[in-house]
C-alpha positions in Angstrom: 0.0 0.0 0.2 2.8 2.6 0.9 4.8 1.8 -2.2 1.6 2.6 -4.2 0.9 5.5 -2.6 4.3 6.9 -3.2 4.4 5.9 -6.9 0.7 7.6 -7.3 2.8 10.8 -6.1 5.7 10.1 -8.3 3.0 10.3 -11.3 1.4 13.5 -10.3 4.9 15.4 -9.2 6.8 14.5 -12.2 5.1 16.6 -14.9 5.5 19.6 -12.5 9.1 19.3 -12.3 9.6 18.6 -16.2 7.4 21.9 -16.3 10.3 24.0 -14.1 13.2 22.5 -15.5 13.8 25.5 -18.1 13.5 27.8 -15.3 15.7 25.9 -13.2 18.3 24.8 -16.0 17.6 26.0 -19.3 15.7 24.8 -22.1 18.1 22.0 -23.0 17.3 20.4 -19.5 15.5 17.1 -19.2 14.8 14.4 -16.5 16.9 11.1 -16.9 15.8 7.5 -16.3 13.0 6.9 -13.6 13.5 8.6 -10.1 14.7 6.6 -7.2 13.0 6.0 -4.1 15.1 6.4 -0.9 13.0 6.1 2.6 13.6 7.2 5.8 11.8 6.8 9.3 11.2 10.6 9.2 11.0 11.4 5.5 10.7 9.9 2.4 13.2 11.0 -0.6 12.6 10.6 -4.4 16.0 11.3 -6.3 15.6 12.6 -9.9 18.7 12.9 -12.4 18.8 15.7 -15.0 20.8 16.1 -18.0 21.3 19.9 -17.9 23.3 20.0 -21.0 25.8 17.3 -22.8 28.5 17.4 -20.2 26.3 18.6 -17.0 24.4 16.7 -14.8 22.3 17.7 -11.7 20.3 15.4 -9.2 17.3 16.9 -7.6 15.9 15.4 -4.5 11.8 15.7 -3.5 11.7 15.3 0.4 8.6 14.4 2.1 8.2 14.8 5.9 6.8 11.4 7.5 6.4 10.1 10.9 7.3 6.7 11.5 4.0 5.5 12.2 2.3 7.2 9.5 1.4 6.5 6.0 2.6 8.8 3.4 -0.9 10.1 2.5 -1.5 11.0 6.2 1.8 12.8 6.9 0.6 14.9 3.6 -2.6 15.6 5.6 -0.8 16.6 8.6 -0.8 20.1 9.1 2.5 20.3 11.5 4.5 18.3 9.0 3.3 20.5 6.1 4.6 23.8 8.2 7.7 21.7 9.3 8.2 21.2 5.5 7.4 25.1 4.4 9.8 26.2 7.5 12.4 24.1 6.2 12.3 25.2 2.6 12.2 28.9 3.8 15.2 28.3 6.0 17.0 27.0 3.0 16.1 30.3 0.8 17.3 32.5 4.0 20.5 30.1 4.1 21.2 30.1 0.3 21.2 34.0 0.5 24.4 33.9 2.9 26.5 31.0 1.1 25.8 30.9 -2.5 27.8 32.3 -5.2 25.9 35.4 -6.0 26.5 36.5 -2.5 30.0 35.9 -2.3 30.7 38.2 -5.5 28.6 40.9 -4.6 29.2 41.1 -0.9 32.6 41.2 0.2 31.4 40.8 3.8 28.6 41.3 6.4 28.6 42.4 10.4 28.6 40.1 13.1 28.6 41.0 16.6 32.5 39.7 16.3 33.2 41.7 13.8 33.2 41.2 9.8 32.4 37.8 8.4 35.0 38.2 5.3 34.4 37.0 1.9 37.5 34.5 2.2 35.8 32.7 5.3 32.4 32.5 3.5 34.6 30.4 0.8 34.3 27.5 3.4 30.7 27.5 3.3 28.0 26.6 0.8 24.4 25.5 0.9 21.7 23.6 -0.2 19.7 25.4 -3.4 15.8 25.4 -2.5 13.9 24.9 -5.8 10.1 24.8 -4.7 7.6 23.6 -2.4 4.9 22.1 -3.7 2.4 22.9 -1.0 -0.6 20.2 -2.3 1.9 17.1 -1.6 3.9 18.9 1.2 7.0 18.3 -0.8 10.0 20.3 -0.5 12.3 20.2 -3.8 15.9 20.8 -3.7 19.4 20.2 -5.5 21.2 17.6 -4.3 24.7 18.5 -3.0 28.1 16.2 -3.3 28.9 15.6 0.3 29.5 13.5 3.3 27.8 13.6 6.5 30.3 14.8 9.3 29.1 11.6 11.2 30.9 9.7 8.8 34.3 11.5 9.5 33.8 10.8 13.0 33.0 7.4 12.9 35.7 6.6 10.7 38.1 4.0 12.4 41.2 5.9 11.5 40.1 9.0 13.1 40.8 7.3 16.7 44.6 7.0 15.9 45.6 8.9 13.1 46.4 12.9 14.1 45.7 14.2 10.8 42.5 12.9 10.8 41.8 14.7 14.7 43.1 18.0 13.1 40.7 17.6 9.6 38.0 17.1 12.3 39.0 20.1 14.3 38.8 22.4 11.6 35.3 21.0 10.1 34.0 21.6 13.7 35.4 24.9 13.9 33.9 26.1 10.7 30.4 24.1 12.3 30.5 26.5 15.3 31.2 29.7 12.9 28.4 28.7 10.9 25.8 28.4 13.7 27.1 31.9 15.1 25.9 33.3 11.8 22.7 31.2 11.6 22.1 32.9 14.7 23.0 36.8 14.3 21.7 36.6 11.0 18.4 34.8 10.7 17.3 35.2 14.3 18.9 38.3 15.3 20.4 37.6 18.7 18.6 38.8 21.8 18.2 38.5 26.0 15.9 35.9 27.0 15.1 33.6 29.7 18.0 31.6 31.4 15.7 28.4 31.7 12.8 29.0 30.5 9.3 27.3 31.4 9.5 25.5 27.9 12.8 23.7 28.8 12.0 23.4 32.1 9.1 21.2 30.9 10.5 19.4 28.3 13.4 18.2 31.0 11.0 17.2 33.4 9.3 15.2 30.5 12.1 13.4 29.4 13.4 12.7 33.2 9.7 11.0 33.7 10.3 8.6 30.9 13.8 7.8 31.2 13.1 7.1 35.0 10.4 5.1 34.4 12.0 2.8 31.6 15.6 2.7 33.2 14.5 2.1 36.9 16.9 4.8 37.7 16.9 7.5 40.2 17.5 11.1 39.7 16.5 12.9 42.6 19.8 14.7 43.0 19.8 15.8 39.3 16.2 17.0 40.1 17.3 19.0 43.1 20.5 20.6 41.2 18.8 21.5 38.2 15.9 23.2 40.4 18.6 25.0 42.2 20.1 26.1 39.0 16.6 27.3 38.0 16.5 29.5 41.1 19.7 30.5 41.2 19.6 32.2 37.6 15.7 32.9 37.6 16.1 37.0 37.1 19.2 36.4 34.9 19.2 36.1 30.9 21.2 34.8 28.2 21.3 35.0 24.3 18.4 33.8 22.2 18.1 33.2 18.9 16.2 31.5 16.4 17.3 27.9 16.9 18.3 25.1 14.4 17.3 22.9 17.2 18.3 19.7 15.2 22.0 20.7 15.4 23.6 17.4 14.9 26.5 15.7 12.7 24.1 13.8 10.4 23.0 17.2 9.5 26.0 18.6 8.9 27.8 18.0 5.4 31.3 18.5 3.9 31.3 19.0 0.2 33.9 17.3 -1.7 35.9 20.5 -1.6 36.0 20.7 2.5 33.3 23.1 2.6 30.3 23.0 5.4 26.4 22.9 4.9 23.8 22.8 7.6 20.7 20.9 7.0 17.2 20.2 8.4 16.7 23.8 10.1 13.9 24.8 12.2 12.5 28.2 13.2 12.1 27.8 16.7 13.3 30.5 19.3 15.2 29.9 22.3 18.3 29.9 24.5 21.6 29.6 21.8 22.7 26.8 24.3 20.1 24.5 23.0 21.9 24.1 19.5 25.8 24.6 21.2 25.3 21.6 23.3 23.4 19.6 20.9 26.2 19.4 18.3 28.6 19.1 21.5 27.1 15.9 23.1 26.1 14.5 19.7 30.0 13.9 19.1 29.7 11.9 22.3 26.6 9.8 21.9 27.3 7.7 18.8 27.3 3.8 19.1 31.1 3.3 19.1 31.8 6.0 21.8 28.8 4.2 23.9 30.2 0.5 23.6 33.5 1.7 24.2 32.0 3.6 27.1 33.4 6.9 25.6 37.3 5.5 24.6 36.6 5.4 21.0 37.5 9.3 21.3 39.8 9.8 23.9 38.7 12.4 26.8 41.7 14.7 25.7 40.7 14.7 22.2 37.0 15.2 22.6 37.6 18.2 24.8 39.7 19.8 22.1 37.1 18.8 19.5 34.6 20.7 22.0 36.7 23.9 22.1 36.9 24.0 18.4 33.4 24.3 18.3 33.5 27.1 21.0 36.0 29.0 19.4 34.3 28.8 16.0 31.1 30.3 18.0 32.6 32.7 20.4 35.9 33.5 19.1 37.8 35.6 22.0 34.5 35.7 24.2 34.2 33.5 27.0 30.7 30.9 27.0 28.6 30.9 29.9 29.6 27.4 31.7 27.1 27.3 33.7 24.6 27.2 30.6 27.1 24.8 28.7 26.2 22.2 31.8 22.6 22.9 32.2 21.8 22.8 28.5 24.4 19.9 27.9 22.1 17.9 30.6 19.0 19.0 28.5 20.4 17.6 25.0 21.7 14.3 27.0 18.4 13.8 27.9 16.6 14.2 24.9 18.8 11.9 23.3 18.5 9.4 26.0 14.8 9.8 25.7 15.2 9.3 21.9 17.0 6.0 22.5 14.3 4.6 25.2 11.7 5.1 22.6 13.3 3.6 20.0 13.6 0.4 22.2 10.5 0.2 23.6 8.6 0.7 19.9 10.8 -1.9 18.7 9.6 -4.2 21.7 6.0 -3.6 21.0 6.3 -3.8 17.1 8.3 -7.2 17.8 11.0 -6.4 15.4 14.0 -8.1 15.0 16.2 -5.3 15.8 14.8 -5.2 19.3 17.2 -7.8 20.8 20.0 -6.0 19.3 18.9 -2.8 21.2 18.2 -4.6 24.2 21.7 -6.3 24.6 23.1 -3.0 24.4 20.3 -1.2 26.3 22.1 -1.2 30.1 25.6 -0.4 28.6 23.9 2.7 26.6 22.1 3.6 30.0 25.6 3.6 32.1 27.0 5.7 29.8 24.2 8.3 29.5 24.1 8.8 33.0 28.2 9.1 33.2 27.7 11.5 30.8 24.9 13.5 32.7 26.9 12.9 36.2 29.9 15.0 34.7 27.9 18.0 33.9 26.3 17.5 36.9 29.3 17.7 38.9 30.3 21.0 37.3 26.7 22.4 37.7 26.7 21.4 41.4 29.9 23.8 41.7 28.2 27.0 39.7 25.1 27.0 42.0 26.3 26.0 45.1 
């Protein structure tokens, strides 16, 4: 049934794409072959090859957001998912305005709070080209970028013992942090906001309740210290901006010429430390790092990776350590909750992969708690 729905969508969308090709690539552009369907848990991608001219080809991706437990047609009718797809398109349009060839050749620099972001720096970045958003099918159409996920560099086994790989990753992470600063300043306009607002507090409490129930662990001390931090910083503020919200290594692309490109932006206003700590904790929570209890990437190297992100974002400024620790806990709890929900879902559906998740659940819980405890010790000193 699902396959038939996707094929029906392709039959409707393809003529629209053909009619728009001349506007995007000129009158000689044609679609080649049949499109490739690439289903994911949270989206469906339809990939088209385009012959632009005799010597040049492009690839177009059609992305339709979905939920794992919904059919594609139900997802298209889901107003929340439609809005997310539309926002994704708007974010791509805005970002492309900073990191395209046109901008690089017409503007030598633009201002940030740290001074000028120069043309030479902009050459370290690139952008996905957004083409159109089809409201009828909740379909985001964009040009494919030849790139690899930052996660692939991180999980390369050679990375664990080759210094050259370490340096390369530190460079990519520095540029990733710099990209995030530009995103917050130019798209969201940084402004003062609550240090620990009710929305974030609610998410933390929800995550804690779910994880505590699933893992059987007692988080009384964690709740106590979080409440102290909230009370101590109640009347203080930190920088807020338009958040990416899903800022992890899977959404950071490195192009074939080593330029950074970021995917899957969300328009959510909130504390900038949400984005900063999500990328920092994401480095720590991949399966190799979990199963080795943090030894796949040594603690000293992980510290350098974190410092690269912070230098890229803050430059010579000093980040707020209380915010780093509090929102670090927030980001780890979110990752942990997702992990527990995935396990429960696989058990309920009796999927064969549940045995793999069950076998390593205890290891991951120990590791997540160890990460949280590290932030908690430092947070306890800050709020004492």
